[in-house]
Every structure is written in C-alpha cells, then in structure tokens.
C-alpha positions as CSV (number, residue, x, y, z in Angstrom):
1,M,74.0,-82.3,-110.6
2,S,77.5,-83.8,-110.9
3,P,79.6,-83.2,-107.8
4,L,82.6,-82.9,-110.0
5,R,81.6,-80.0,-112.2
6,I,78.9,-77.4,-112.7
7,I,78.6,-76.5,-116.3
8,L,77.5,-73.0,-117.3
9,S,75.7,-72.7,-120.6
10,L,76.6,-69.7,-122.6
11,S,73.3,-69.4,-124.3
12,L,72.3,-65.7,-124.1
13,V,69.1,-64.0,-123.0
14,V,68.1,-60.5,-123.9
15,A,67.7,-58.2,-120.9
16,G,64.5,-56.3,-120.2
17,C,60.8,-57.0,-120.0
18,A,57.5,-55.5,-121.1
19,P,55.2,-53.8,-118.6
20,D,52.2,-56.1,-118.8
21,T,51.0,-57.6,-115.5
22,A,51.1,-56.7,-111.8
23,M,53.9,-58.0,-109.6
24,P,53.2,-60.9,-107.2
25,P,53.4,-60.2,-103.5
26,R,57.0,-59.7,-102.5
27,R,58.9,-61.6,-99.9
28,G,61.4,-59.9,-97.6
29,V,64.9,-60.8,-96.7
30,A,65.1,-60.5,-92.9
31,A,64.9,-64.3,-92.5
32,A,68.2,-64.6,-94.3
33,K,69.8,-63.8,-90.9
34,Q,68.0,-66.8,-89.4
35,R,69.4,-68.6,-86.3
36,D,69.5,-72.2,-87.3
37,R,70.9,-74.3,-90.1
38,S,67.6,-75.2,-91.8
39,A,66.7,-73.4,-95.0
40,P,65.3,-69.9,-94.0
41,E,61.6,-69.3,-94.3
42,A,59.8,-66.3,-95.7
43,Q,59.4,-63.2,-94.8
44,H,58.0,-59.8,-94.2
45,V,57.2,-56.8,-96.3
46,R,59.7,-53.9,-96.9
47,G,58.5,-50.5,-98.0
48,A,55.1,-49.5,-99.3
49,P,53.7,-50.7,-102.7
50,D,52.5,-47.2,-103.5
51,Y,55.7,-45.4,-102.5
52,R,57.1,-43.1,-105.0
53,S,59.8,-40.5,-104.0
54,D,58.9,-37.0,-105.0
55,A,62.5,-36.0,-105.0
56,A,64.0,-34.9,-108.4
57,I,65.8,-37.6,-110.3
58,E,68.8,-35.7,-111.6
59,R,70.0,-37.0,-115.0
60,L,73.3,-35.2,-115.0
61,P,75.8,-34.4,-112.2
62,V,75.8,-31.2,-110.2
63,P,78.9,-30.0,-108.3
64,G,78.7,-31.1,-104.7
65,R,79.6,-29.5,-101.3
66,A,83.0,-31.3,-101.3
67,V,85.6,-30.2,-103.8
68,G,86.0,-32.6,-106.6
69,W,82.8,-34.5,-105.8
70,D,79.3,-34.5,-107.4
71,R,76.3,-34.0,-105.3
72,E,74.6,-37.3,-104.6
73,R,71.9,-38.4,-107.0
74,L,68.9,-40.5,-106.3
75,W,68.7,-43.5,-108.7
76,S,64.9,-43.7,-109.0
77,S,61.6,-42.9,-107.3
78,H,61.1,-46.6,-106.5
79,V,61.9,-48.7,-103.4
80,D,65.5,-49.8,-104.2
81,W,67.7,-51.7,-101.8
82,E,71.3,-52.9,-101.3
83,P,73.1,-51.5,-104.3
84,V,76.5,-52.3,-105.8
85,V,78.8,-50.6,-108.3
86,A,81.6,-51.7,-110.6
87,A,83.8,-49.8,-113.0
88,D,85.5,-51.0,-116.2
89,P,89.3,-50.6,-115.6
90,R,89.9,-50.0,-119.4
91,S,87.0,-47.9,-120.5
92,D,84.4,-45.4,-119.3
93,W,81.7,-47.9,-118.6
94,V,80.3,-48.0,-115.1
95,Y,77.6,-50.4,-113.9
96,Q,75.2,-50.6,-110.9
97,M,72.8,-53.2,-109.7
98,A,70.2,-53.3,-106.8
99,S,67.1,-55.0,-105.6
100,R,63.9,-53.2,-106.6
101,Y,60.6,-53.8,-104.7
102,Y,57.2,-53.2,-106.4
103,A,59.0,-52.6,-109.7
104,P,57.0,-51.3,-112.7
105,P,55.2,-54.5,-113.7
106,C,56.6,-56.8,-116.3
107,E,55.3,-60.2,-117.3
108,G,56.4,-63.1,-115.0
109,C,58.9,-60.9,-113.0
110,P,59.8,-61.8,-109.4
111,D,59.4,-59.3,-106.6
112,P,61.9,-58.0,-105.6
113,I,63.9,-58.1,-108.8
114,M,67.4,-57.2,-109.8
115,V,67.5,-53.8,-111.5
116,F,70.6,-53.0,-113.6
117,R,71.8,-49.8,-115.2
118,R,74.9,-48.7,-117.0
119,S,76.8,-45.5,-117.8
120,P,78.9,-45.2,-120.9
121,D,80.6,-41.9,-119.8
122,G,82.2,-42.6,-116.4
123,G,79.0,-42.0,-114.4
124,V,78.0,-38.7,-116.0
125,S,74.8,-40.0,-117.5
126,W,72.9,-43.3,-117.0
127,E,70.8,-45.2,-119.4
128,D,67.3,-46.5,-118.7
129,D,66.9,-49.3,-116.1
130,R,67.0,-53.0,-117.3
131,Y,65.7,-56.1,-115.6
132,P,68.2,-58.8,-116.8
133,F,66.9,-61.8,-114.9
134,T,63.1,-62.0,-115.1
135,D,62.4,-65.7,-114.1
136,G,62.0,-67.5,-110.8
137,D,61.3,-66.2,-107.3
138,W,62.4,-63.1,-105.5
139,Q,66.0,-61.7,-106.0
140,N,68.3,-59.9,-103.6
141,D,72.0,-59.4,-102.6
142,P,73.6,-58.3,-105.9
143,Q,77.3,-58.3,-106.8
144,L,79.1,-56.9,-109.8
145,A,82.7,-57.2,-111.2
146,V,84.3,-56.2,-114.5
147,A,87.4,-57.8,-116.1
148,T,90.0,-56.0,-118.1
149,D,88.5,-57.3,-121.3
150,G,85.2,-55.6,-120.4
151,T,83.3,-58.8,-119.4
152,V,80.7,-58.0,-116.7
153,F,80.0,-60.6,-114.0
154,A,76.9,-60.5,-111.9
155,A,75.9,-62.6,-108.8
156,W,72.8,-62.4,-106.8
157,L,70.5,-64.4,-104.5
158,Q,67.4,-66.0,-106.1
159,D,65.3,-67.4,-103.3
160,W,67.1,-69.8,-100.9
161,R,67.0,-72.5,-103.6
162,P,68.6,-72.4,-106.1
163,G,70.1,-69.5,-104.0
164,V,73.2,-67.8,-105.2
165,R,73.4,-67.5,-109.0
166,L,76.1,-66.2,-111.4
167,S,75.8,-64.7,-115.0
168,R,78.1,-62.9,-117.3
169,S,77.8,-60.4,-120.1
170,T,80.3,-59.7,-123.0
171,D,78.4,-56.8,-124.5
172,N,78.3,-54.3,-121.7
173,G,75.2,-55.7,-120.0
174,V,72.8,-56.0,-123.0
175,T,72.7,-59.8,-123.0
176,W,73.6,-62.2,-120.2
177,S,74.5,-65.9,-120.1
178,K,72.2,-68.5,-118.6
179,P,72.7,-68.3,-114.8
180,V,74.5,-71.0,-113.0
181,H,73.8,-71.9,-109.3
182,F,75.8,-73.7,-106.6
183,T,73.3,-75.7,-104.6
184,G,71.7,-79.1,-105.3
185,E,71.0,-82.5,-103.9
186,R,74.3,-82.5,-102.1
187,Q,75.3,-79.9,-99.5
188,P,75.0,-76.9,-99.6
189,R,71.3,-77.3,-100.1
190,W,70.5,-73.6,-99.8
191,S,72.6,-70.4,-99.9
192,D,72.7,-66.7,-99.0
193,H,74.7,-63.5,-99.1
194,P,77.0,-63.9,-102.1
195,L,80.4,-62.3,-102.6
196,L,81.9,-62.2,-106.1
197,L,85.6,-61.9,-106.8
198,I,87.5,-62.1,-110.1
199,S,91.1,-61.9,-111.3
200,D,92.0,-58.8,-113.3
201,D,91.6,-60.7,-116.6
202,G,88.4,-62.5,-115.5
203,Q,89.7,-66.0,-115.9
204,D,89.6,-66.8,-112.2
205,V,86.1,-66.3,-110.7
206,Y,85.2,-67.0,-107.1
207,V,81.7,-67.0,-105.6
208,A,81.6,-67.1,-101.8
209,F,78.3,-67.6,-100.0
210,N,77.0,-69.0,-96.7
211,N,74.3,-71.3,-95.4
212,G,75.4,-70.7,-91.9
213,D,78.8,-72.2,-92.9
214,S,81.2,-70.4,-95.2
215,W,81.5,-71.8,-98.8
216,V,83.5,-70.8,-101.9
217,A,83.1,-72.0,-105.5
218,A,85.9,-71.4,-108.0
219,S,86.2,-71.2,-111.8
220,H,89.4,-71.0,-113.8
221,D,88.0,-70.6,-117.3
222,G,86.2,-67.3,-117.0
223,G,83.1,-68.6,-115.3
224,L,82.3,-71.3,-117.9
225,T,82.7,-74.1,-115.4
226,F,82.9,-74.3,-111.6
227,G,84.3,-76.9,-109.3
228,P,82.2,-78.0,-106.3
229,P,81.9,-75.5,-103.5
230,V,84.5,-75.8,-100.7
231,R,83.5,-75.3,-97.1
232,T,86.1,-73.0,-95.4
233,N,85.1,-73.4,-91.7
234,D,84.8,-76.3,-89.3
235,D,82.8,-74.7,-86.5
236,A,79.1,-74.0,-85.7
237,R,79.4,-70.3,-86.1
238,Y,77.4,-68.1,-88.6
239,W,79.7,-66.8,-91.2
240,F,79.4,-63.8,-93.6
241,Q,82.0,-63.0,-96.3
242,T,81.9,-59.3,-97.0
243,G,84.9,-58.3,-99.0
244,G,87.9,-59.7,-100.8
245,V,90.3,-59.6,-103.7
246,V,92.3,-61.9,-106.1
247,T,95.9,-60.7,-105.9
248,A,98.3,-60.3,-108.9
249,S,100.0,-63.6,-107.8
250,G,96.6,-65.4,-107.9
251,D,96.1,-65.7,-104.1
252,V,92.5,-65.2,-103.0
253,L,91.8,-63.2,-99.8
254,I,88.3,-62.9,-98.3
255,A,87.3,-60.8,-95.3
256,A,84.7,-62.5,-93.2
257,A,82.9,-62.1,-89.8
258,D,81.6,-65.0,-87.8
259,Y,78.8,-64.8,-85.1
260,S,77.1,-67.1,-82.7
261,Q,73.8,-68.4,-84.1
262,D,71.8,-65.8,-82.3
263,Y,74.4,-62.9,-82.7
264,R,74.9,-62.8,-78.9
265,G,78.3,-62.4,-77.5
266,E,81.6,-61.7,-79.3
267,A,82.0,-61.7,-83.1
268,H,85.3,-62.4,-84.8
269,L,86.9,-60.7,-87.8
270,N,88.8,-63.1,-90.1
271,V,90.8,-63.3,-93.3
272,L,90.4,-66.4,-95.4
273,R,93.3,-67.2,-97.8
274,S,93.7,-69.7,-100.6
275,T,97.0,-70.1,-102.5
276,D,95.8,-73.0,-104.7
277,G,93.0,-71.5,-106.7
278,G,90.3,-72.1,-104.1
279,G,91.0,-75.8,-103.6
280,S,91.8,-75.2,-99.9
281,W,91.5,-72.4,-97.4
282,V,93.2,-71.2,-94.3
283,S,91.3,-68.9,-91.9
284,A,93.2,-66.4,-89.6
285,R,91.4,-64.5,-86.9
286,V,92.5,-60.8,-87.0
287,D,90.3,-59.2,-84.3
288,T,87.4,-59.7,-82.0
289,S,84.4,-57.4,-81.5
290,A,82.1,-57.1,-78.5
291,E,78.4,-57.9,-79.1
292,A,76.8,-55.7,-81.7
293,P,74.6,-52.8,-80.6
294,A,70.8,-53.3,-80.8
295,C,68.9,-51.4,-83.4
296,D,65.3,-52.0,-82.3
297,W,64.7,-48.3,-82.5
298,A,64.5,-48.7,-86.3
299,D,61.4,-50.5,-87.5
300,G,62.2,-54.1,-88.5
301,C,65.9,-54.0,-87.6
302,Y,67.1,-57.3,-86.4
303,F,69.7,-57.8,-83.7
304,G,73.1,-58.1,-85.4
305,Y,72.4,-55.9,-88.4
306,L,74.9,-53.3,-87.2
307,G,77.5,-55.9,-86.2
308,P,81.0,-56.2,-87.4
309,R,81.8,-56.2,-91.2
310,A,85.2,-56.2,-92.9
311,D,86.6,-55.4,-96.4
312,L,90.0,-55.5,-97.8
313,A,92.0,-54.4,-100.8
314,V,95.5,-54.8,-102.3
315,D,97.5,-51.9,-103.7
316,A,100.0,-51.8,-106.6
317,A,102.9,-52.7,-104.2
318,G,101.1,-55.8,-102.8
319,T,100.2,-54.1,-99.5
320,V,96.9,-55.4,-98.1
321,M,94.6,-53.1,-96.1
322,L,91.8,-54.6,-94.0
323,V,89.1,-52.1,-92.8
324,Y,86.4,-53.2,-90.4
325,N,84.0,-52.0,-87.7
326,A,84.1,-53.5,-84.2
327,G,83.0,-52.6,-80.7
328,A,84.7,-52.8,-77.3
329,R,83.2,-54.5,-74.3
330,G,80.8,-52.1,-72.5
331,D,80.8,-49.8,-75.5
332,R,77.5,-50.1,-77.4
333,S,78.8,-48.2,-80.4
334,Q,81.0,-49.6,-83.2
335,R,84.3,-48.0,-84.1
336,L,86.1,-48.1,-87.4
337,W,89.6,-49.8,-87.6
338,Y,92.2,-50.7,-90.2
339,R,95.3,-52.9,-90.3
340,T,97.9,-53.5,-93.1
341,S,99.9,-56.5,-94.1
342,T,102.4,-57.4,-96.8
343,D,101.5,-61.1,-96.8
344,A,98.0,-61.4,-95.3
345,L,99.6,-63.4,-92.5
346,L,101.2,-60.9,-90.2
347,W,99.2,-57.7,-89.5
348,S,100.0,-54.3,-88.1
349,R,98.4,-53.2,-84.9
350,R,94.9,-51.9,-85.4
351,R,94.5,-48.2,-85.8
352,S,91.3,-46.2,-85.5
353,L,89.9,-44.5,-88.6
354,P,88.7,-41.8,-88.0
355,R,89.0,-40.6,-84.4
356,P,86.8,-42.8,-82.3
357,S,83.8,-41.6,-80.3
358,P,81.9,-43.6,-77.7
359,R,78.5,-42.4,-79.0
360,V,79.0,-43.0,-82.7
361,S,78.4,-46.2,-84.6
362,F,80.5,-46.8,-87.7
363,V,79.0,-49.4,-90.0
364,F,79.4,-51.1,-93.4
365,P,83.0,-50.1,-94.2
366,A,84.3,-50.5,-97.7
367,V,87.9,-50.1,-99.1
368,V,89.4,-50.2,-102.6
369,A,92.9,-49.6,-103.9
370,G,93.7,-46.8,-106.4
371,P,96.2,-47.2,-109.2
372,D,99.3,-46.2,-107.2
373,R,101.4,-47.7,-104.4
374,G,99.9,-46.8,-101.0
375,D,96.7,-45.5,-102.5
376,F,93.6,-46.7,-100.7
377,R,90.1,-45.2,-100.5
378,V,87.7,-46.0,-97.7
379,A,84.0,-45.3,-97.3
380,W,81.5,-46.0,-94.5
381,M,78.3,-44.9,-92.8
382,D,78.0,-43.4,-89.3
383,D,75.6,-41.4,-87.1
384,R,77.9,-38.8,-85.7
385,R,75.6,-35.9,-86.5
386,A,72.7,-37.3,-84.5
387,P,73.1,-40.7,-83.0
388,Q,70.5,-43.2,-84.2
389,S,68.4,-40.6,-86.0
390,R,70.7,-39.2,-88.8
391,W,73.2,-41.2,-90.7
392,N,75.7,-40.1,-93.4
393,T,78.0,-41.7,-95.9
394,W,81.7,-40.6,-95.7
395,S,84.9,-41.2,-97.6
396,V,88.6,-40.7,-96.9
397,R,91.8,-41.4,-98.8
398,T,95.4,-42.3,-98.0
399,V,98.3,-42.2,-100.4
400,D,100.9,-43.8,-98.0
401,A,99.2,-47.0,-97.0
402,G,97.6,-45.5,-93.9
403,A,100.5,-43.6,-92.4
404,T,98.5,-40.4,-92.9
405,W,95.0,-39.7,-94.1
406,E,93.4,-36.8,-96.1
407,S,90.4,-35.0,-94.6
408,R,87.3,-37.0,-94.6
409,V,84.5,-36.1,-97.0
410,R,80.8,-36.2,-96.3
411,L,79.1,-37.6,-99.4
412,S,75.5,-37.4,-98.3
413,G,73.2,-34.6,-97.2
414,G,73.6,-32.4,-100.2
415,G,71.1,-33.9,-102.6
416,P,67.3,-33.5,-103.0
417,E,65.3,-34.0,-99.8
418,T,63.0,-37.1,-99.4
419,S,60.8,-38.5,-96.7
420,Y,63.9,-40.0,-95.1
421,S,66.7,-37.6,-95.9
422,D,67.6,-33.9,-95.6
423,L,70.7,-31.7,-95.3
424,E,71.7,-33.5,-92.1
425,G,71.7,-37.0,-93.6
426,Y,69.3,-39.9,-93.8
427,A,67.2,-41.8,-91.3
428,F,68.8,-45.3,-91.6
429,P,71.2,-47.4,-93.7
430,Y,69.1,-49.2,-96.2
431,G,70.5,-52.7,-96.5
432,D,73.9,-54.2,-95.6
433,Y,75.4,-54.0,-99.1
434,F,77.3,-50.8,-99.7
435,Q,80.1,-50.3,-102.2
436,L,82.7,-48.1,-103.9
437,A,84.8,-48.6,-107.0
438,V,87.7,-46.9,-108.7
439,D,87.8,-46.5,-112.4
440,G,90.8,-46.5,-114.7
441,D,91.1,-42.7,-114.3
442,G,91.3,-43.0,-110.5
443,R,87.8,-41.6,-110.0
444,N,85.7,-42.9,-107.1
445,H,82.2,-44.2,-107.6
446,V,80.1,-44.7,-104.4
447,V,76.6,-46.1,-104.1
448,W,74.5,-46.7,-101.0
449,G,71.0,-47.3,-99.8
450,A,69.2,-44.9,-97.5
451,G,65.7,-45.3,-96.0
452,E,63.1,-44.5,-93.3
453,S,64.1,-47.6,-91.3
454,Y,65.1,-51.3,-92.0
455,D,61.5,-52.0,-93.1
456,G,60.4,-48.7,-94.4
457,S,60.6,-47.3,-97.9
458,G,64.0,-46.0,-99.2
459,G,66.2,-45.7,-102.3
460,V,69.6,-45.9,-103.8
461,W,72.0,-42.9,-104.0
462,Y,75.2,-42.4,-106.1
463,T,78.0,-40.0,-106.3
464,R,81.5,-39.8,-107.9
465,G,84.6,-37.8,-107.2
466,R,88.3,-37.7,-106.5
C-alpha cells in the first residue's frame, strides 16, 4: 500500500445475505483492551448461541413515561451489542448499526457481524435488518454519520487486521462502497476502536482509531481518498478517542482519554485539535480522573471498562461543550462533569451534571448540539436506583449553554421486561458504545445496549423524543 495515498474504490456491493449456512464460532472483543502494544489476540464468548429474548418487538412507538418521549423499544430478540445512531439533517431518514452475535445464518458471514437498519419516517417505523458487509472475520465497534446531501458513512472494526474500515452509501444504505482500511505493512499494523467524524457537507472525513497510540486519517474529497494516518501522541499511554466534531470553520476537535497500559492509576481527559485538515494535531489535557472503579461483580467485566470517557459538541454560536465522567481520589464512583469553551483552548471550570453522589457511577456520557444557540442535549448511564445492580439511561437538555438545565428524563425502565431488565432498569451497560443524535426537526434519537453482564446476553434499545 502506498504511504502517500489510500485509494477507495467506488464499486458498489448490494447489502444483505441469504440464510443458508450456520455461523462460524464467534470471537469476543475483550482483548481489544489489551495491555501491550502487540496485536491483540482472541477472545472469549459473549452471550448464548440459543438466546432469544421473549420480549415483544414493538414495530411502532408507544408514548413513554416522560412527556414528549416514546417508550423504549427493543431492536430484536438477538444478542446485539454496542449500537450507534445517526439522523439525516435534511430528511426523515434515521439509521442505526450494531454488532450482532449468532445472527440468523447467511452464507460466508462473520460472527459477530454488523447489522444495519433504517427508518424513513423519523424513527416511527424501521425496515427489516440488513447485513451490509458479509466478508472477512468478526466485526465490532460501529460508527455512523450522515452528510447534508444524504450520504451515509459507516466505520467499524473488522478483526485487528485489516482493522478499522470505512464505507459510504449514496442511496440511503441500500448499497455500499468497497470498504477501505488504514493499516498495512507500515505502522499502524493493527487498529481498534474507531471514531468517525465528517463535515456537514461530507467532504471532510476523519477516522480516528488506536493501536495503543492515537491515530487519525483524513479525507478531503468525501472519503474517496485518504492521506496516511497521523499519530497524535508521543507517549506510552493507551488512548481512546470517544467523541468529536468538525466545526463550521473546518477545525477538528476530538475528545480522548488516555490510560496507563494496565488502567492502574490516574487517567487523563484530553481534547485533540487540528486546524490544518488533520495534517497536525495539538493535544490539551482538560482534566484528570482517579483510577476507574472495578467491575468484577459483573461477569467478564475487565478493569477499566467503567473508566473515564468524554464527548463534545459545538452549537450554532460556536460554543464547545465537553462532557465526561471522572472520579476523585478515594471515591470509587464516577461523577459526570461538563465544561464549555469558545475556542477549545480555554475552558470554564468543571461543573457537575447532575448533582453528584459518592455512591453512583455515571458512565458513557454523550452530548450533541441542537439547532439553536446554547442548545445541548446530554445522555448517560448511571446506577443511582440500585448501585451495581440496576442501571438506567438518562437525558437532560440546556438551552443556555449549561447555565441552567431542564429536569433530567429517565429513558429506560418503561419498555417490555427481559431477563436483564424491568421497571427499575437493566442489569449492566452492554458495550462501551452509546449514542444520541438530533434530527433536522430537533428531535432526539437515543440508542443503547443493555444486558445481563459484560459477557452475558443482551440487546439494543432505542427511543426518541424532545
């Protein structure tokens, strides 16, 4: 592969596959959080091959407990993990993608496999599942983004090599371009944990990923060609990029956390910034968190899973909001914090969101900007109702850039009961990908994974509201 340019073929492949043969044995993802810089090894089993949720799969929305919100709906009866959602800013199309284990068999499909679905009516109804990428080894860590012209971009992890891949669709997800990847004979030789960012018009596309170090690859022709990936750190820490945005001026901002190689000790919250289209990057440390709380009470949960994570968004006035979870020394919980900035260089003091509690762990925060100045929506998971044993998904909104906040809304606990969920919430966050999006009408779309434990069976849940 040329170190100067990675060329993406635009030949199209039709999504979907026929149910012919049984799936090969799946390989898990826990080794992605490995503690050295060699390519991770495989892996352990997640969920049960014969698991099928007996909860009702509701095809149409039902009013929820919170005013203006639907009751959450279960995507499928299968073992689904780490979902994402994206909304078209100029139409009613909404898209979701997740990893599915033990999928209904299709010839030559990997396990787990990316499962994709779309809604033509703003999330009211959803079409049948599709498997867009049916070749190669196991798939995980999906990402989605939609440009103003309707082009849909998808990124995901396909084994450690080739690793992170990117594809695009110009017909609402019916067909997809031949995937491009960002690893080869030169470094980085394997990759993990993608983050996908695009400019509003889709001309500038950024794919961030790690292999211990932090890397970003950039395209400035709509994802047709990419320059070589750029390493953004110069230390021996383990980096995870977890949120970001391309601003109206073209600057790229990425929220990232860095850990020691074994997750022991302090972790740092950072904002990476590029003002030259991804050619160079400056990293600014914004906060420091105490060591993450252990989660060995949940089957399969590795140390560091509940550690700090950050996300950021930019509103119509150019105000940046950074939202993250972090713990204090001697406090084994994780609190939720936010800061604001007008230039991503100087930040306000950190403020707690919502009121902190020493017994509650706030994890996997996400933030998006609405259409107006000062309009930000935040979502997260916490275990306030029963520490460690019952988790819930929450959302809150500000219309004045964080000066005041509306009442928080509990989004989970109102849908059909499963082996891992009831009216009090769900047993454990299922995967460390969790996302919300805002459509052109200002409506929120939130999707999350819930399960029995880190290793146990679980599924993907979705709701929408204002």
